[in-house]
C-alpha positions as CSV (number, residue, x, y, z in Angstrom):
1,M,0.0,0.0,0.0
2,V,1.2,3.5,-0.8
3,P,1.3,5.3,2.6
4,I,0.0,8.8,3.1
5,E,2.8,9.2,5.6
6,A,4.9,6.7,7.4
7,K,7.6,8.5,9.3
8,N,6.2,8.7,12.8
9,S,7.2,6.1,15.3
10,V,4.3,4.1,16.9
11,M,5.9,5.0,20.2
12,A,4.8,8.7,19.6
13,F,1.1,7.7,19.6
14,P,-0.7,8.7,22.9
15,Q,-2.3,5.2,23.2
16,P,-0.7,1.8,22.5
17,L,-2.1,-0.4,19.8
18,P,-4.5,-3.1,21.0
19,R,-2.9,-6.5,21.6
20,I,-4.3,-9.4,19.7
21,P,-4.4,-12.4,22.1
22,P,-3.2,-15.8,21.0
23,A,-5.8,-18.6,21.0
24,D,-4.8,-20.1,24.3
25,E,-5.4,-16.8,26.1
26,I,-8.9,-16.1,24.8
27,I,-10.9,-18.3,27.3
28,P,-8.8,-17.2,30.4
29,A,-9.3,-13.6,29.4
30,I,-13.1,-14.0,29.1
31,D,-13.2,-15.9,32.4
32,R,-11.3,-13.0,34.0
33,I,-13.7,-10.4,32.5
34,I,-16.7,-12.4,33.6
35,A,-15.3,-12.5,37.2
36,R,-14.9,-8.7,37.2
37,F,-18.5,-8.2,36.1
38,Q,-19.8,-10.7,38.7
39,A,-17.8,-9.0,41.5
40,A,-19.2,-5.6,40.5
41,R,-22.8,-6.9,40.5
42,A,-22.3,-8.8,43.8
43,S,-21.0,-5.6,45.4
44,I,-24.0,-3.7,44.2
45,L,-26.5,-6.3,45.5
46,E,-24.7,-6.4,48.9
47,N,-24.4,-2.6,49.4
48,V,-27.3,-1.0,47.6
49,T,-30.9,-1.0,48.7
50,V,-34.1,0.3,47.1
51,D,-33.9,3.3,49.4
52,N,-30.3,4.3,48.5
53,A,-30.4,3.2,44.9
54,S,-29.2,5.9,42.5
55,F,-27.5,6.1,39.1
56,D,-24.1,6.3,40.6
57,T,-24.6,3.4,43.1
58,V,-26.4,1.0,40.7
59,M,-25.0,1.9,37.2
60,G,-21.6,3.2,38.2
61,P,-19.7,0.0,39.2
62,V,-20.9,-2.0,36.3
63,T,-20.4,0.9,33.8
64,N,-16.8,1.3,35.0
65,V,-16.1,-2.4,34.4
66,E,-17.8,-2.2,31.0
67,N,-15.6,0.7,30.0
68,E,-12.4,-0.9,31.3
69,T,-13.0,-4.3,29.6
70,I,-14.8,-3.3,26.4
71,G,-11.5,-3.0,24.5
72,E,-10.3,-6.5,25.4
73,I,-13.8,-7.9,24.7
74,G,-13.9,-6.1,21.3
75,V,-10.5,-7.5,20.2
76,I,-11.6,-11.0,21.1
77,W,-15.0,-10.5,19.3
78,M,-13.1,-9.3,16.2
79,L,-11.5,-12.8,15.9
80,Q,-14.9,-14.3,14.9
81,Y,-14.6,-12.3,11.7
82,G,-10.8,-12.0,11.1
83,A,-9.1,-15.0,12.8
84,P,-6.8,-16.6,10.2
85,D,-7.5,-20.2,11.3
86,R,-10.5,-22.3,12.2
87,A,-9.0,-23.4,15.5
88,T,-9.1,-19.8,16.8
89,Q,-12.7,-19.4,15.6
90,D,-13.6,-22.5,17.5
91,I,-12.1,-21.2,20.7
92,F,-13.8,-17.9,20.2
93,A,-17.1,-19.7,19.9
94,Q,-16.5,-21.3,23.2
95,A,-15.5,-18.0,24.8
96,R,-18.6,-16.3,23.3
97,Q,-20.9,-19.0,24.8
98,R,-19.4,-18.4,28.2
99,F,-19.8,-14.7,28.1
100,I,-23.4,-14.9,26.6
101,K,-24.4,-17.4,29.4
102,A,-23.0,-15.1,32.1
103,E,-24.6,-12.1,30.5
104,A,-28.0,-13.9,30.3
105,S,-27.7,-14.7,34.0
106,W,-26.9,-11.1,35.0
107,N,-29.5,-9.5,32.8
108,S,-32.3,-11.7,34.1
109,S,-31.6,-10.8,37.8
110,D,-34.8,-9.6,39.4
111,N,-32.8,-8.1,42.3
112,M,-30.7,-5.9,39.9
113,Y,-33.8,-5.0,37.9
114,T,-35.5,-3.9,41.1
115,L,-32.6,-1.6,42.0
116,L,-32.5,-0.2,38.5
117,L,-36.2,0.6,38.6
118,A,-35.6,2.3,42.0
119,A,-32.8,4.4,40.5
120,R,-34.9,5.5,37.7
121,N,-37.9,6.3,39.9
122,K,-35.7,8.5,42.0
123,A,-35.8,10.9,39.0
124,E,-32.4,12.3,39.5
125,P,-31.4,15.2,37.2
126,L,-29.1,13.2,34.8
127,D,-27.5,14.4,31.6
128,E,-29.0,13.0,28.4
129,E,-26.5,10.3,27.9
130,S,-26.6,9.0,31.5
131,Q,-30.4,9.0,31.4
132,L,-30.3,7.0,28.1
133,L,-27.9,4.6,29.6
134,L,-30.2,3.9,32.5
135,D,-33.2,3.5,30.2
136,K,-31.4,1.2,27.8
137,T,-30.1,-0.9,30.6
138,L,-33.6,-1.4,32.0
139,L,-34.9,-2.4,28.6
140,Q,-32.0,-4.8,28.3
141,Y,-33.1,-6.5,31.5
142,K,-36.7,-6.6,30.4
143,L,-35.8,-8.3,27.1
144,A,-33.7,-10.8,29.0
145,G,-36.7,-12.0,31.0
146,C,-37.1,-9.7,34.0
147,G,-40.8,-9.5,34.7
148,I,-41.5,-13.1,33.9
149,T,-43.2,-14.5,37.0
150,G,-41.9,-17.7,38.5
151,Q,-38.3,-18.7,39.0
152,E,-38.7,-21.9,37.1
153,Q,-40.2,-20.1,34.1
154,K,-37.5,-17.5,34.1
155,Q,-34.7,-20.1,34.2
156,K,-36.3,-21.9,31.3
157,F,-36.5,-18.6,29.4
158,V,-32.8,-18.0,30.0
159,Q,-31.8,-21.5,28.9
160,D,-34.0,-21.4,25.8
161,S,-32.5,-18.1,24.9
162,L,-29.0,-19.6,25.2
163,D,-30.1,-22.6,23.1
164,L,-31.3,-20.2,20.4
165,D,-28.0,-18.3,20.5
166,A,-26.2,-21.6,20.0
167,L,-28.4,-22.3,16.9
168,L,-27.5,-18.9,15.5
169,V,-23.8,-19.5,16.0
170,R,-24.1,-22.8,14.2
171,V,-25.7,-21.2,11.2
172,Q,-23.1,-18.4,11.1
173,R,-20.2,-20.9,11.3
174,N,-21.7,-23.0,8.5
175,I,-21.7,-19.8,6.4
176,S,-18.2,-18.8,7.2
177,Q,-16.7,-22.3,6.8
178,E,-18.5,-23.1,3.6
179,S,-15.8,-24.0,1.0
180,G,-17.6,-25.6,-1.9
181,G,-17.5,-24.8,-5.6
182,V,-17.9,-26.4,-9.1
183,E,-15.3,-28.2,-11.2
184,F,-15.5,-27.0,-14.8
185,A,-13.7,-28.1,-17.9
186,N,-11.3,-25.3,-18.9
187,E,-13.3,-25.0,-22.2
188,D,-16.4,-24.0,-20.2
189,L,-14.5,-21.0,-18.7
190,K,-13.0,-19.7,-21.9
191,D,-14.9,-16.4,-21.7
192,L,-13.6,-15.5,-18.2
193,P,-10.9,-12.9,-18.2
194,A,-7.4,-13.9,-17.2
195,H,-7.5,-11.8,-14.1
196,E,-10.5,-13.8,-12.9
197,L,-9.2,-17.2,-13.9
198,D,-5.8,-16.6,-12.2
199,R,-7.5,-16.9,-8.8
200,F,-8.9,-20.4,-9.2
201,Q,-7.2,-23.8,-8.8
202,K,-6.4,-25.5,-12.1
203,H,-5.9,-29.2,-12.6
204,Q,-3.5,-29.7,-15.5
205,Q,-4.0,-33.5,-15.8
206,S,-7.8,-33.3,-16.1
207,A,-7.9,-29.9,-17.9
208,T,-10.3,-28.6,-15.4
209,T,-10.6,-25.7,-13.0
210,F,-12.2,-25.6,-9.6
211,V,-14.3,-22.4,-9.2
212,P,-15.2,-21.7,-5.5
213,F,-18.5,-20.1,-4.6
214,S,-16.4,-17.6,-2.5
215,N,-13.5,-15.4,-3.5
216,G,-15.5,-14.0,-6.4
217,G,-16.0,-17.4,-8.1
218,T,-19.7,-17.4,-8.5
219,D,-19.9,-13.8,-9.6
220,A,-17.1,-14.4,-12.2
221,V,-19.0,-17.2,-13.9
222,L,-22.3,-15.5,-13.8
223,T,-20.9,-12.3,-15.2
224,F,-18.7,-13.6,-18.0
225,A,-19.7,-17.1,-19.1
226,S,-21.5,-16.8,-22.4
227,N,-23.0,-20.3,-22.3
228,P,-26.3,-20.1,-20.3
229,E,-26.0,-23.7,-19.2
230,I,-22.6,-23.0,-17.5
231,R,-24.2,-20.0,-15.7
232,K,-27.1,-22.1,-14.7
233,R,-24.9,-24.9,-13.4
234,M,-22.9,-22.4,-11.3
235,Y,-25.9,-20.6,-10.0
236,I,-27.9,-23.6,-8.9
237,A,-24.9,-25.2,-7.2
238,D,-24.3,-21.9,-5.3
239,Q,-27.9,-21.7,-4.3
240,N,-27.9,-25.2,-2.9
241,K,-24.6,-25.0,-1.0
242,L,-26.1,-24.5,2.5
243,Q,-29.2,-26.6,2.6
244,S,-28.3,-27.9,6.0
245,N,-29.1,-24.4,7.3
246,I,-32.7,-24.4,6.1
247,P,-34.1,-26.6,9.0
248,L,-32.0,-24.6,11.5
249,M,-33.6,-21.4,10.2
250,Q,-37.1,-22.9,10.5
251,D,-36.3,-23.7,14.1
252,I,-34.9,-20.3,14.8
253,V,-38.0,-18.5,13.5
254,A,-40.3,-20.7,15.7
255,R,-38.0,-20.2,18.8
256,R,-37.8,-16.5,18.4
257,H,-41.6,-16.1,18.2
258,E,-42.1,-18.3,21.3
259,L,-39.6,-16.4,23.4
260,A,-41.2,-13.1,22.4
261,E,-44.6,-14.3,23.4
262,R,-43.3,-15.3,26.8
263,L,-42.2,-11.7,27.3
264,G,-45.6,-10.4,26.4
265,Y,-44.9,-9.4,22.8
266,R,-47.1,-10.5,19.9
267,S,-44.1,-11.4,17.8
268,H,-40.3,-11.4,17.6
269,G,-40.6,-8.4,15.3
270,E,-42.5,-6.4,17.9
271,R,-39.8,-7.4,20.5
272,R,-37.0,-6.3,18.2
273,M,-38.6,-3.0,17.4
274,E,-38.0,-1.9,21.0
275,T,-34.5,-1.0,20.0
276,R,-35.1,0.5,16.5
277,L,-35.7,4.0,15.1
278,L,-39.1,2.9,13.9
279,K,-41.1,1.5,16.7
280,S,-43.4,-1.3,15.4
281,P,-43.7,-3.9,12.6
282,A,-46.7,-1.9,11.4
283,Q,-44.4,1.2,10.8
284,V,-42.0,-1.0,8.9
285,R,-44.8,-2.4,6.8
286,Q,-46.0,1.1,6.1
287,L,-42.5,2.2,5.0
288,L,-42.1,-0.8,2.7
289,E,-45.6,-0.3,1.2
290,Q,-44.7,3.3,0.4
291,L,-41.6,2.2,-1.5
292,T,-43.0,-0.9,-3.2
293,D,-44.8,0.6,-6.2
294,G,-41.9,2.9,-7.1
295,L,-39.2,0.3,-6.7
296,M,-41.1,-2.5,-8.6
297,K,-42.0,-0.2,-11.4
298,R,-38.4,0.9,-11.9
299,G,-37.2,-2.7,-11.5
300,R,-39.6,-4.0,-14.2
301,L,-38.4,-1.3,-16.6
302,E,-34.8,-2.4,-16.1
303,L,-35.7,-6.0,-16.4
304,D,-37.6,-5.4,-19.7
305,L,-34.6,-3.7,-21.1
306,L,-32.3,-6.6,-20.1
307,Q,-34.9,-9.1,-21.5
308,K,-34.7,-7.6,-24.9
309,T,-31.0,-8.0,-25.0
310,R,-31.2,-11.5,-23.5
311,L,-33.8,-12.8,-26.0
312,A,-31.9,-11.4,-29.0
313,D,-28.7,-13.0,-27.7
314,L,-30.3,-16.4,-27.0
315,Q,-31.9,-16.5,-30.4
316,K,-28.5,-16.3,-31.9
317,L,-27.2,-19.1,-29.7
318,D,-30.2,-21.3,-30.4
319,S,-30.3,-20.7,-34.2
320,N,-28.5,-24.1,-34.7
321,T,-30.8,-26.1,-32.5
322,G,-34.1,-24.5,-33.2
323,D,-34.9,-24.2,-29.5
324,K,-36.9,-21.2,-28.3
325,P,-35.5,-19.3,-25.3
326,N,-37.5,-19.3,-22.1
327,A,-39.8,-16.3,-21.9
328,G,-39.1,-15.8,-18.2
329,F,-35.9,-14.3,-16.9
330,P,-33.8,-16.8,-14.9
331,P,-31.6,-15.3,-12.1
332,W,-28.4,-16.8,-13.5
333,D,-28.7,-14.5,-16.5
334,L,-29.0,-11.3,-14.6
335,K,-25.3,-10.4,-14.1
336,Y,-24.3,-11.5,-17.6
337,Y,-26.8,-9.3,-19.4
338,Q,-26.3,-6.4,-17.0
339,R,-22.6,-6.5,-18.1
340,L,-23.6,-6.6,-21.8
341,V,-25.9,-3.6,-21.4
342,R,-23.3,-1.7,-19.5
343,K,-20.8,-2.4,-22.3
344,E,-23.3,-0.9,-24.8
345,R,-23.4,2.2,-22.6
346,K,-19.6,2.4,-22.9
347,I,-19.1,1.2,-19.3
348,D,-16.3,-1.3,-19.2
349,E,-16.1,-2.6,-15.6
350,F,-12.6,-4.1,-16.0
351,L,-11.2,-1.1,-17.8
352,I,-12.5,1.1,-15.0
353,S,-11.1,-1.2,-12.4
354,E,-7.6,-0.7,-13.8
355,Y,-7.8,2.8,-12.5
356,F,-8.5,1.7,-9.0
357,P,-5.7,-0.5,-7.7
358,L,-6.3,-1.2,-4.0
359,E,-2.9,0.1,-3.0
360,T,-3.7,3.6,-4.2
361,A,-7.5,3.6,-3.6
362,I,-7.1,3.7,0.2
363,P,-4.8,6.7,0.4
364,A,-7.0,8.5,-2.2
365,M,-10.1,7.9,-0.1
366,L,-8.4,9.0,3.1
367,R,-7.4,12.3,1.3
368,V,-11.1,13.0,0.9
369,F,-11.5,13.0,4.7
370,E,-8.3,14.9,5.1
371,T,-9.6,17.7,2.9
372,A,-13.2,17.7,4.1
373,M,-12.6,17.1,7.9
374,G,-9.1,18.1,8.5
375,L,-8.1,14.6,9.6
376,Q,-4.6,13.3,9.2
377,F,-3.8,9.6,8.6
378,V,-0.3,8.3,9.4
379,E,0.5,4.7,8.3
380,I,2.4,2.7,10.9
381,P,5.2,0.7,9.4
382,K,5.0,-3.0,10.2
383,S,8.6,-2.8,11.4
384,E,7.4,-0.7,14.3
385,M,4.7,-3.2,15.3
386,S,5.0,-6.5,17.1
387,D,3.3,-9.7,15.9
388,S,0.8,-9.3,18.7
389,N,-0.5,-6.1,17.1
390,L,-1.8,-7.8,14.0
391,W,-4.0,-10.9,13.3
392,H,-2.8,-11.3,9.7
393,E,0.1,-10.1,7.6
394,T,-2.1,-8.3,5.1
395,V,-3.6,-6.0,7.7
396,T,-2.4,-2.3,7.6
397,V,-2.8,0.3,10.4
398,F,-3.1,4.1,10.5
399,G,-2.9,6.5,13.4
400,V,-5.5,9.3,13.0
401,W,-5.3,12.9,14.2
402,D,-7.3,16.1,13.9
403,T,-5.5,19.2,12.8
404,P,-3.2,20.4,14.3
405,R,-1.6,17.1,15.2
406,D,-0.9,16.8,18.9
407,D,-2.0,14.6,21.8
408,Q,-5.1,16.7,22.4
409,N,-6.3,16.1,18.8
410,Y,-5.6,12.4,18.6
411,V,-8.5,10.5,17.1
412,G,-7.7,6.8,17.1
413,Y,-6.5,3.8,15.1
414,L,-7.8,2.8,11.7
415,Y,-7.2,-0.7,10.4
416,F,-7.7,-2.2,6.9
417,D,-8.2,-5.9,6.5
418,L,-9.5,-6.2,2.9
419,L,-8.5,-9.4,1.1
420,W,-10.3,-12.8,1.0
421,R,-8.9,-15.7,2.9
422,E,-10.2,-19.0,4.1
423,H,-12.5,-18.8,7.2
424,K,-12.8,-15.0,7.0
425,F,-16.1,-13.3,7.2
426,R,-17.7,-13.0,3.7
427,G,-18.6,-9.5,2.8
428,G,-17.8,-6.0,3.9
429,H,-18.3,-4.5,7.3
430,N,-16.8,-2.2,9.9
431,V,-15.6,-3.8,13.2
432,T,-14.7,-1.6,16.2
433,M,-12.3,-3.3,18.6
434,E,-11.8,-0.5,21.1
435,F,-14.5,2.0,21.8
436,G,-14.0,5.6,22.8
437,F,-15.3,7.0,26.1
438,E,-14.3,9.2,29.0
439,Q,-12.2,7.4,31.5
440,S,-12.6,7.8,35.3
441,N,-9.3,9.7,35.4
442,G,-10.7,12.3,33.0
443,Q,-8.6,11.2,30.0
444,R,-10.1,9.9,26.8
445,K,-10.0,6.3,25.6
446,Y,-9.5,6.4,21.8
447,P,-11.2,4.0,19.4
448,S,-9.6,1.3,17.2
449,T,-11.7,0.4,14.3
450,I,-11.4,-1.8,11.2
451,V,-12.6,-1.7,7.6
452,M,-13.0,-5.3,6.8
453,T,-13.9,-6.8,3.4
454,A,-13.2,-10.0,1.5
455,F,-12.1,-8.6,-1.9
456,P,-10.7,-11.3,-4.2
457,A,-7.0,-11.7,-3.7
458,A,-4.6,-11.3,-6.7
459,K,-2.5,-14.2,-7.7
460,D,1.0,-14.2,-6.1
461,D,2.1,-10.5,-5.8
462,G,-0.3,-9.3,-8.4
463,C,-2.2,-6.0,-8.3
464,V,-5.7,-6.1,-6.7
465,L,-8.0,-4.0,-8.9
466,L,-11.3,-2.8,-7.5
467,K,-14.5,-2.8,-9.6
468,H,-16.7,0.2,-9.1
469,H,-19.1,-1.7,-6.8
470,Q,-16.1,-2.7,-4.6
471,L,-15.0,0.9,-4.5
472,L,-18.5,1.8,-3.2
473,T,-18.2,-1.0,-0.6
474,L,-14.8,0.3,0.6
475,F,-15.9,3.9,0.8
476,H,-19.1,2.8,2.6
477,E,-17.3,0.9,5.3
478,L,-14.7,3.6,5.6
479,G,-17.6,6.0,6.3
480,H,-18.6,3.7,9.3
481,A,-15.0,3.7,10.5
482,V,-14.7,7.5,10.3
483,H,-18.0,7.7,12.2
484,S,-16.4,5.6,14.9
485,L,-13.2,7.6,14.9
486,V,-14.7,11.1,15.3
487,S,-17.5,10.2,17.7
488,R,-17.2,11.6,21.3
489,T,-19.4,10.0,23.9
490,T,-19.2,9.7,27.7
491,Y,-19.9,5.9,27.7
492,S,-18.4,3.2,25.6
493,R,-21.9,1.7,25.0
494,F,-22.9,4.7,22.8
495,H,-19.7,5.2,21.0
496,G,-19.7,5.8,17.2
497,T,-21.9,3.4,15.3
498,S,-23.6,2.0,18.4
499,L,-26.9,3.0,16.9
500,P,-30.1,1.3,15.8
501,P,-29.6,-0.4,12.4
502,D,-32.3,1.8,10.8
503,F,-30.2,4.8,11.6
504,V,-26.6,3.8,11.5
505,E,-26.4,3.2,7.8
506,I,-27.5,6.7,6.9
507,P,-24.0,8.3,7.0
508,S,-22.2,5.6,5.0
509,L,-25.0,5.3,2.4
510,M,-24.9,9.0,2.0
511,L,-21.1,8.9,1.5
512,E,-21.4,6.5,-1.5
513,N,-22.5,9.6,-3.5
514,W,-18.8,10.6,-3.6
515,C,-18.0,7.6,-5.7
516,W,-20.4,8.7,-8.4
517,V,-19.2,12.3,-8.8
518,P,-16.9,12.4,-11.9
519,S,-14.4,14.8,-10.5
520,M,-14.1,12.7,-7.3
521,L,-13.7,9.5,-9.2
522,Q,-10.9,11.0,-11.3
523,S,-9.1,12.4,-8.3
524,M,-9.2,9.0,-6.6
525,S,-7.9,7.1,-9.7
526,T,-4.5,6.0,-10.8
527,H,-3.9,3.5,-13.5
528,Y,-2.1,0.5,-12.0
529,S,0.5,0.4,-14.8
530,Y,2.0,3.6,-13.3
531,L,2.7,2.1,-9.9
532,R,5.5,-0.4,-10.6
533,P,7.6,-1.5,-13.5
534,E,6.3,-5.1,-13.3
535,Y,2.8,-3.8,-13.5
536,R,3.7,-1.8,-16.6
537,E,5.2,-4.9,-18.2
538,K,2.1,-6.9,-17.4
539,W,-0.2,-4.3,-18.9
540,K,1.9,-4.1,-22.1
541,R,1.9,-8.0,-22.4
542,E,-1.9,-8.0,-22.1
543,N,-2.4,-5.0,-24.4
544,P,0.1,-5.2,-27.2
545,D,0.1,-2.4,-29.8
546,T,-2.1,-0.3,-27.6
547,P,-1.3,3.3,-26.6
548,D,-0.3,3.8,-23.0
549,P,-3.3,4.5,-20.8
550,S,-3.9,7.8,-19.2
551,K,-2.8,8.1,-15.6
552,Q,-6.2,9.2,-14.3
553,L,-9.6,7.8,-15.2
554,P,-10.7,9.3,-18.5
555,A,-13.5,11.9,-18.2
556,N,-15.7,10.0,-20.6
557,L,-15.6,6.8,-18.4
558,A,-16.3,8.8,-15.3
559,H,-19.2,10.6,-16.9
560,A,-20.6,7.4,-18.3
561,L,-20.7,5.9,-14.8
562,A,-22.4,9.0,-13.4
563,K,-24.9,9.2,-16.2
564,H,-26.1,5.6,-15.7
565,R,-25.7,5.5,-12.0
566,Y,-29.2,4.3,-11.4
567,A,-29.4,2.0,-14.4
568,D,-29.6,-1.1,-12.3
569,A,-30.8,0.5,-9.1
570,G,-34.4,-0.6,-9.4
571,L,-33.5,-4.2,-9.5
572,F,-30.9,-3.7,-6.7
573,Y,-33.4,-2.0,-4.4
574,S,-36.1,-4.5,-5.4
575,Q,-33.9,-7.2,-4.0
576,Q,-33.5,-5.3,-0.8
577,L,-37.2,-4.9,-0.7
578,S,-37.7,-8.7,-1.1
579,I,-35.3,-9.5,1.8
580,S,-37.0,-6.8,3.9
581,L,-40.4,-8.2,3.3
582,F,-39.2,-11.7,4.0
583,D,-37.6,-10.5,7.3
584,L,-40.9,-8.8,8.2
585,E,-43.0,-11.9,7.4
586,I,-41.0,-14.5,9.3
587,H,-40.7,-12.3,12.3
588,S,-44.4,-11.2,12.6
589,P,-46.6,-14.3,12.2
590,K,-50.0,-14.2,13.9
591,S,-49.3,-17.1,16.3
592,A,-46.7,-19.6,17.5
593,Q,-48.3,-22.2,15.4
594,A,-48.1,-20.0,12.3
595,A,-44.4,-19.4,13.0
596,K,-43.9,-23.2,13.2
597,N,-45.9,-23.8,10.0
598,L,-43.9,-21.2,7.9
599,N,-42.1,-22.7,5.0
600,V,-39.2,-20.2,5.0
601,Q,-37.6,-21.6,1.9
602,K,-40.8,-21.3,-0.3
603,L,-41.6,-17.9,1.2
604,W,-38.2,-16.6,0.3
605,Y,-38.4,-17.5,-3.4
606,D,-42.1,-16.6,-3.7
607,I,-41.4,-13.1,-2.4
608,R,-38.3,-12.6,-4.6
609,Q,-40.2,-13.8,-7.7
610,K,-43.1,-11.5,-7.1
611,T,-41.1,-8.5,-6.1
612,E,-38.2,-8.7,-8.6
613,G,-39.8,-10.5,-11.5
614,L,-37.2,-13.2,-11.9
615,D,-38.0,-16.9,-12.4
616,F,-36.7,-18.9,-9.5
617,A,-38.5,-22.1,-10.5
618,D,-35.3,-24.2,-10.7
619,V,-34.2,-23.4,-7.1
620,K,-37.5,-22.9,-5.2
621,A,-37.4,-26.4,-3.7
622,T,-33.7,-26.7,-3.1
623,G,-32.2,-23.2,-2.8
624,S,-30.6,-22.0,0.4
625,E,-29.8,-18.4,-0.4
626,L,-31.9,-17.2,2.5
627,V,-29.4,-18.8,4.9
628,A,-26.2,-18.1,3.0
629,F,-25.7,-14.6,4.4
630,N,-25.3,-13.5,8.0
631,H,-27.8,-10.7,8.5
632,L,-30.9,-12.6,9.6
633,V,-28.9,-14.7,12.0
634,G,-26.3,-12.2,13.0
635,G,-28.2,-9.3,14.6
636,Y,-30.0,-7.8,11.6
637,D,-33.2,-9.8,12.2
638,M,-36.2,-7.5,11.8
639,A,-33.8,-4.9,10.6
640,Y,-33.1,-5.6,6.9
641,Y,-35.6,-2.8,6.0
642,S,-32.9,-0.6,7.5
643,Y,-31.0,-0.4,4.2
644,L,-34.1,0.9,2.3
645,C,-35.0,3.2,5.2
646,C,-31.5,4.6,5.4
647,S,-31.0,4.8,1.6
648,S,-34.1,7.0,1.5
649,L,-32.9,9.2,4.3
650,A,-29.3,9.3,3.0
651,Q,-30.6,10.6,-0.3
652,D,-32.4,13.4,1.5
653,L,-29.3,14.1,3.5
654,F,-27.0,14.4,0.5
655,E,-29.4,16.6,-1.5
656,S,-30.1,18.8,1.5
657,V,-26.5,19.3,2.7
658,F,-23.9,18.3,0.2
659,A,-25.3,18.2,-3.4
660,A,-24.4,21.9,-4.1
661,D,-20.8,21.4,-3.0
662,P,-19.7,17.9,-2.0
663,M,-16.4,19.2,-0.5
664,S,-17.9,22.2,1.4
665,V,-15.8,22.4,4.6
666,D,-18.7,24.1,6.4
667,A,-21.2,21.4,5.4
668,W,-18.8,18.7,6.5
669,A,-18.2,20.4,9.8
670,R,-22.0,20.7,10.4
671,Y,-22.4,17.0,9.4
672,R,-19.6,15.9,11.8
673,R,-20.7,18.0,14.7
674,T,-24.4,17.3,14.4
675,L,-24.7,13.7,13.2
676,L,-21.4,11.9,13.8
677,L,-20.1,13.4,17.1
678,P,-23.0,12.2,19.4
679,G,-22.7,8.5,18.4
680,G,-25.7,6.7,19.9
681,G,-25.9,9.0,22.9
682,R,-29.0,10.9,21.9
683,A,-32.5,9.7,22.7
684,D,-34.4,11.4,19.9
685,L,-32.5,10.3,16.7
686,M,-35.2,11.7,14.4
687,Q,-34.6,15.1,15.9
688,L,-30.9,14.7,15.5
689,L,-31.4,14.0,11.8
690,E,-33.8,16.9,11.4
691,D,-31.2,19.2,13.0
692,V,-28.6,18.4,10.3
693,L,-31.2,18.4,7.4
694,G,-32.9,21.6,8.4
695,H,-36.3,20.0,7.8
696,P,-38.3,16.9,8.7
697,P,-36.8,13.7,7.1
698,N,-38.2,12.7,3.7
699,T,-38.4,9.0,3.0
700,G,-39.6,9.7,-0.5
701,A,-36.3,11.1,-1.7
702,L,-35.0,7.9,-3.2
703,I,-38.1,7.1,-5.2
704,K,-38.1,10.6,-6.6
705,V,-34.6,10.2,-7.9
706,L,-35.3,6.8,-9.5
707,E,-38.4,8.1,-11.3
708,S,-36.3,10.6,-13.3
709,A,-33.0,8.6,-13.6
710,N,-31.7,7.3,-16.9
711,L,-32.3,3.6,-17.7
């Protein structure tokens, strides 16, 4: 990676880098942390009564332990996503179960709940964040079973909750450890570009290539293979890869509903909405209904355009056989014909990717935040870090300051862990290891946060080139990381992105706009052949008798991207709508029996077919796509609508604050001060958003843009 600056010793940083524990220290560390929490709670129960209960006496001791241990817990929790080996992940799973079990016991304590209620009833004049902490803690105890009458019933609730968590972990591990793929004859893959094929395992003796479902394998075949039967074979195999998770998901849905009913809720969805920006499944349904007509109308227009290209292409392919192409639109054809249509629009994804090598894309993105926010990023050389500071050799670390750079303006640590590897979390996300907060000595604890993706790795020491959608992912997750870095809260629990899911995505989705502005794209670009002599030689070998490329992305490519920004947006958002509707339906059945009777597999494909217009007939009975991603089993249950909710509000935010001048320092300062700085420490988040917008939030902004966008 090309550093922005790499001259400062790590010893000059005002806070040491977090230490990554070896596998054999994980469980002892968790046991020690559990003991500290238990001691704090025991002291409260021994020394505090209903009469003398207050925020300081009831919340203080536990909050101090939480603040003091959150960094160590965060580092250990990170290993579930980034651990380089399965053995460490297995040990983490054991440690997580220990902590979850202890936490379930603490949070279901009626004695503590009684003291917390007494503290709130005292109605002390607390600051907003302290009051929110007390209210959130009481809700946490309620959701853990406090209020259930009968000790036996409560113990059963706690145990059943732990059993459910074990099921969720099992599904997640199946996803992360999935390693299947399809063996193709080399001839079947002749259309795939060399940069795609180079990543896959070739068998010379049998003249075959193994294409994994992960590491970009499925996408490569679906995007480039001209033979529809090859695309179909890859798609169906990928869809069927996690069938063992289907019965587990059926069980999870039924268990969630049953536990919610025991707490007095009508559904799991109603229970989960206690912690959301929207407050009921009915509000979620209303939002989705408001968006459905506009999204489906746009999606069908896009699909009709793709279908014309598809039918014309298939008629050529079938001219020798006399077969007539299927009048429906099978899902394995979507990426291929989207690529062909983009090519007609002069949008060459691979050509564009040549201008966004990973090693320059990161510094270019960081410069956006340097210019807009006055932040400074200093890369820490690996020679100045010990092995215990990193969990993998490909990880890079930056120290971050405000301007001017001094200890008073230190911000925190920013990590990048971006390349695919076995057992790593699939997809892009932001993981915060250390949270910021005010320490008891008055000093600040600074955050350490990670941008984590699984971009396909280049062969050997080759150059990793980012397609535009990967550039969007990187900037999106970097937006979350910057949110975490610049947040300033009193308590670690509310730091940075510790927000409801239907709010937390707004800043990062809004920031994706910068990756569509032609001038910004050009400023972030550098053709990879200019980086190293070996890259230049590689480019010349692959492009003989071709003039040297420009160093920056040509203006015509940047403007073509911007012009057709929303060309596939209707189908993209329609898929998000499908998953949101599925999430809503499985988590708001009318009864426990209805929850048990749900056929989640059939429901998934029925909703997708109705909403998106694709023909899923070949996978309806066997497909496992609904349990091949983590959201619905990893904390985003009854929250997938958040992407559509936040996309709509993010569009409103960009148009209201940044559209006139995306690099306005005043606008960025207002955005940082009003929206990012408070983290999750404000009770009225809608008012927070209205403060930065200058008007009530408008959820119709996204549909309005799509209605007038180019196809």
